C-alpha positions in Angstrom: -22.2 11.4 -6.1 -20.9 7.8 -4.6 -22.5 4.1 -4.3 -24.4 2.7 -1.9 -22.4 1.5 1.8 -22.5 -1.4 3.7 -20.0 -2.8 6.6 -18.6 -6.5 5.5 -18.8 -8.4 8.4 -20.5 -8.2 12.0 -19.1 -6.3 14.7 -19.9 -6.0 17.7 -20.2 -3.3 20.7 -21.7 -3.1 24.7 -22.0 -0.1 27.2 -24.8 0.9 29.4 -27.7 3.1 28.0 -27.5 6.7 29.3 -31.0 6.9 30.5 -32.4 3.6 31.1 -29.0 2.6 33.1 -29.3 -0.9 31.6 -26.1 -2.5 29.9 -27.1 -3.1 26.0 -25.5 -5.2 23.5 -24.7 -4.8 19.6 -24.3 -6.2 16.7 -23.8 -4.5 13.4 -24.8 -6.5 10.7 -24.5 -5.9 6.1 -27.3 -4.9 4.9 -28.6 -4.9 1.1 -28.7 -1.4 -1.2 -31.9 0.5 0.3 -32.2 -0.9 3.5 -31.5 2.5 5.2 -30.5 1.9 9.1 -32.8 -0.7 10.5 -32.8 -1.6 14.4 -33.3 -4.9 15.6 -35.1 -5.6 19.1 -33.8 -8.8 19.4 -34.8 -9.4 23.0 -38.4 -9.7 22.2 -40.3 -12.5 20.6 -40.8 -12.1 18.0 -38.1 -9.3 17.6 -39.6 -5.8 16.1 -38.3 -4.0 13.5 -37.9 0.1 13.5 -36.5 1.5 10.4 -34.3 5.1 11.2 -36.5 7.3 9.5 -38.2 10.1 10.5 -41.9 8.9 10.4 -40.7 6.3 13.5 -39.6 9.2 16.0 -42.1 9.3 18.6 -39.6 11.3 21.5 -37.3 14.3 21.7 -37.1 14.8 25.3 -32.8 14.5 26.0 -32.4 12.1 23.3 -33.9 10.5 19.9 -36.0 8.0 20.6 -37.4 5.7 17.8 -40.2 3.0 18.2 -43.0 1.0 16.8 -45.5 -2.4 17.7 -45.0 -0.9 21.3 -41.5 -1.0 21.3 -38.9 1.6 21.3 -35.0 2.2 20.9 -33.8 5.5 22.7 -31.0 7.5 22.2 -30.4 6.7 18.3 -28.2 10.4 17.4 -24.7 9.1 18.2 -24.8 6.0 16.6 -26.6 7.4 13.6 -24.3 10.1 13.1 -21.8 8.1 13.1 -23.0 6.1 10.4 -23.8 9.6 8.6 -20.4 10.7 9.1 -18.7 7.6 7.6 -21.0 7.9 4.7 -22.8 4.1 5.6 -26.1 3.5 4.1 -27.1 0.4 5.2 -26.9 -1.3 8.3 -28.6 -3.8 10.7 -28.2 -2.8 14.4 -29.4 -5.7 16.5 -30.0 -4.8 20.1 -30.6 -6.6 23.0 -32.4 -3.9 25.2 -34.5 -0.4 24.4 -31.8 2.1 24.3 -28.4 2.5 22.3 -25.1 2.2 24.8 -23.8 5.9 25.6 -20.0 4.7 25.5 -17.8 7.7 25.7 -20.7 10.2 25.4 -19.5 11.0 21.6 -19.6 9.2 18.0 -15.8 8.1 18.3 -16.4 4.7 19.7 -19.2 4.1 17.0 -16.8 5.6 14.5 -14.0 2.4 15.5 -15.9 -0.4 15.7 -17.5 0.3 12.1 -14.5 0.5 10.9 -13.4 -2.3 12.2 -15.9 -3.8 10.1 -14.6 -2.4 6.6 -17.0 0.0 4.7 -17.2 -1.2 1.4 -19.1 -0.6 -2.0 -22.3 -1.9 -2.7 -22.4 -1.0 -6.7 -24.7 0.7 -6.5 -25.7 4.5 -6.8 -27.2 6.3 -3.6 -30.4 8.9 -4.0 -29.7 12.3 -2.8 -32.1 14.8 -2.2 -31.2 18.4 -3.5 -33.0 20.9 -1.7 -34.6 23.2 -3.9 -36.4 26.6 -1.1 -35.5 27.0 1.9 -37.4 25.4 4.7 -37.4 26.7 8.2 -39.0 25.8 12.0 -38.7 28.2 14.7 -39.6 27.5 18.5 -39.4 31.1 20.2 -35.6 31.9 20.2 -34.6 28.1 18.8 -34.2 28.5 15.1 -33.6 26.3 12.1 -33.5 26.0 8.3 -32.3 24.5 5.4 -31.5 26.0 2.3 -30.1 25.9 -1.1 -26.4 24.5 -1.6 -23.9 22.8 -3.6 -23.0 20.4 -1.6 -23.8 19.3 2.4 -22.8 21.8 5.1 -23.9 22.6 8.6 -23.8 25.3 10.9 -24.7 25.5 14.6 -24.5 27.7 17.1 -25.4 27.6 20.9 -25.6 29.9 23.7 -25.8 29.3 27.7 -25.6 31.6 30.6 -22.2 29.9 32.1 -19.0 31.2 31.6 -17.5 28.2 30.4 -20.0 27.8 27.5 -21.2 31.1 26.5 -22.1 31.1 22.6 -20.1 29.2 20.9 -20.2 28.1 16.4 -19.2 25.2 14.4 -19.5 24.7 10.6 -19.5 21.1 9.3 -17.7 21.3 5.8 -18.6 17.7 5.0 -14.6 17.3 4.0 -13.1 14.0 4.2 -12.5 12.6 7.7 -13.7 16.1 8.7 -16.4 14.2 10.9 -13.8 11.6 12.2 -11.6 14.2 13.0 -13.6 17.3 14.2 -16.8 15.9 15.5 -17.1 12.5 16.5 -15.4 12.9 19.4 -17.2 15.6 20.8 -18.9 14.7 24.0 -22.8 15.0 25.5 -22.8 17.5 28.5 -25.1 18.4 31.5 -25.3 20.6 34.3 -24.5 19.9 37.9 -27.6 21.4 38.8 -29.7 19.1 36.9 -28.4 16.1 37.7 -31.0 15.4 40.6 -33.9 16.4 38.9 -33.0 14.3 36.3 -32.6 11.8 38.5 -36.2 12.2 39.7 -37.4 11.7 36.4 -35.9 8.3 36.5 -33.5 9.3 33.3 -29.7 9.5 33.3 -29.6 6.8 35.1 -26.1 5.6 33.1 -24.7 8.8 33.2 -21.2 9.6 34.7 -18.2 11.8 34.0 -17.1 8.7 31.7 -19.7 9.4 29.6 -20.8 13.5 29.9 -18.7 16.6 30.4 -20.6 17.7 33.8 -20.9 21.7 34.1 -20.3 22.6 37.8 -21.0 26.3 38.8 -17.5 27.0 38.6 -16.4 24.8 35.7 -16.0 21.4 34.5 -15.8 18.7 36.6 -14.2 16.0 34.1 -11.1 15.3 35.3 -9.0 15.8 31.7 -11.1 18.9 31.0 -12.6 19.2 27.2 -11.7 17.7 24.0 -12.0 20.9 22.3 -12.1 24.5 23.4 -15.9 24.5 22.0 -16.9 20.4 22.3 -20.2 22.1 23.1 -20.7 23.3 19.4 -19.4 20.4 17.8 -21.7 18.2 20.2 -24.3 19.8 18.9 -23.8 19.8 15.4 -23.0 15.9 15.9 -26.1 15.4 17.5 -27.6 17.3 14.4 -26.1 15.2 11.8 -27.5 12.2 13.3 -30.8 13.4 13.4 -30.3 14.7 9.6 -29.9 10.7 8.8 -33.5 10.4 9.6 -34.5 12.1 6.7 -33.6 8.7 4.6 -30.7 9.7 2.5 -28.0 12.4 1.7 -28.8 16.0 1.7 -27.5 18.8 -0.6 -27.9 21.8 1.4 -26.8 24.2 4.2 -28.5 24.0 7.6 -28.0 26.3 9.9 -29.1 25.7 14.0 -29.6 28.2 16.3 -30.4 27.1 19.6 -31.0 23.7 18.7 -32.2 20.2 19.6 -33.3 17.1 19.5 -37.0 18.2 18.7 -36.2 21.0 16.6 -33.8 18.8 14.3 -36.5 15.9 13.8 -39.5 18.9 13.0 -36.7 20.5 10.4 -36.9 17.2 8.7 -40.6 15.8 9.1 -41.0 19.3 7.4 -38.8 18.5 4.8 -40.0 15.3 3.9 -44.0 17.2 4.3 -42.7 19.7 1.5 -41.9 17.8 -1.5 -41.6 20.8 -3.9 -39.2 22.2 -2.0 -36.6 19.3 -3.0 -36.1 16.6 -5.8 -34.6 13.4 -6.3 -31.3 13.1 -8.0 -31.0 10.0 -8.9 -27.6 8.5 -10.1 -28.0 4.7 -10.7 -31.6 5.5 -13.0 -33.4 2.9 -10.7 -36.4 3.7 -9.1 -36.9 5.6 -5.9 -37.3 4.0 -2.8 -40.4 5.0 -1.1 -39.5 6.1 2.5 -41.8 3.9 4.9 -42.0 3.5 8.8 -43.0 0.1 8.3 -40.1 -2.6 7.4 -42.5 -5.7 6.4 -40.8 -6.2 3.0 -37.5 -6.6 4.7 -35.7 -10.4 4.1 -32.5 -9.6 6.1 -30.1 -12.3 4.8 -28.5 -13.2 8.6 -30.2 -12.1 11.5 -28.6 -13.6 14.9 -31.4 -13.6 16.8 
C-alpha cells in the first residue's frame, strides 16, 4: 500500500507518431488525487479530454487507441506503461496531435522525462484492486488470465516462427527499479516483410530503425542489435503493463499472457471490470471509492496550457 503520486512540475517532450508520421509535442502536468491519467487534445477548439480508462478504448490494431467525442489518442501503451512502472497515478498529458510519439520505440524516454519532473506523494492513499477469482480470455491459441496472488506479477510468453525470436518468456515481479532496469528499454518490433503492407494501409509512416527492431529474413537489421537477448518478450510485458493501467488502479494479482496482444489485453481488462464478484477494492484511506467513468466532465484542472 502506498500514497497516490503525481509529478512536481511541467515537463515536455516531442517526437514522431509511429503510425501517423506527425510530429507531436507533449506537456506533462501535475494532476490532483483521484484524477488518473487524462489526455488533453489541446490542438482542438474546444480541447477534448480523454481519460486513460478501458471504457475509452476504441481500437487495438497494432496499438492501443483511446477516443472520445470523435477524437482519438493513438499508441498510448508505452507512455501508460512508463506511468505504471514508475507508480504515477495522476497526470495530465497535453498533446497537439492524434498520437503519442514513438520516440525510440520503448518506454525509457518517457521514464526519463517523468523522473525529471520529480515524482511526488500526494498524501492520500491509493486504491488497489485485489483479485479474488481467476478471470480468463481466449482467442484461438492466444490466452491471457489473471488470478489471485499476494502481490502484482506479470508473466508473458511469445512464439514466432523465426529463429531470432522463437519462444520467449519473461516474468515481471514488480520489484523496486525493476521496470526501469528490465522492461522500459525494450523496443517495439516488426518483420521486414510486413512493412510494405503496413505502409499500404496508411500506418507505420513514422517507423524506422531508430524507433523499432526490424527483423529480416536472416536476422536483426538494426546496426546495434538487441538491448536484451529476450527483448521481444520484455516488450510484450511493457505493452501489457500499459494496457493494464486502463483498469484505473493498481492490481494485486498475477497476470499470465500466452501470445498476447493489445486486443487480448484490453479484452481482459474489460472482463475484469465487468466481473465485480471476482475482485474487491482495498481502500487504505477509508475514502469514497472513485467511480471509473469514460467521461471527465467533472475535471477541474489546476493548470492547463491550452
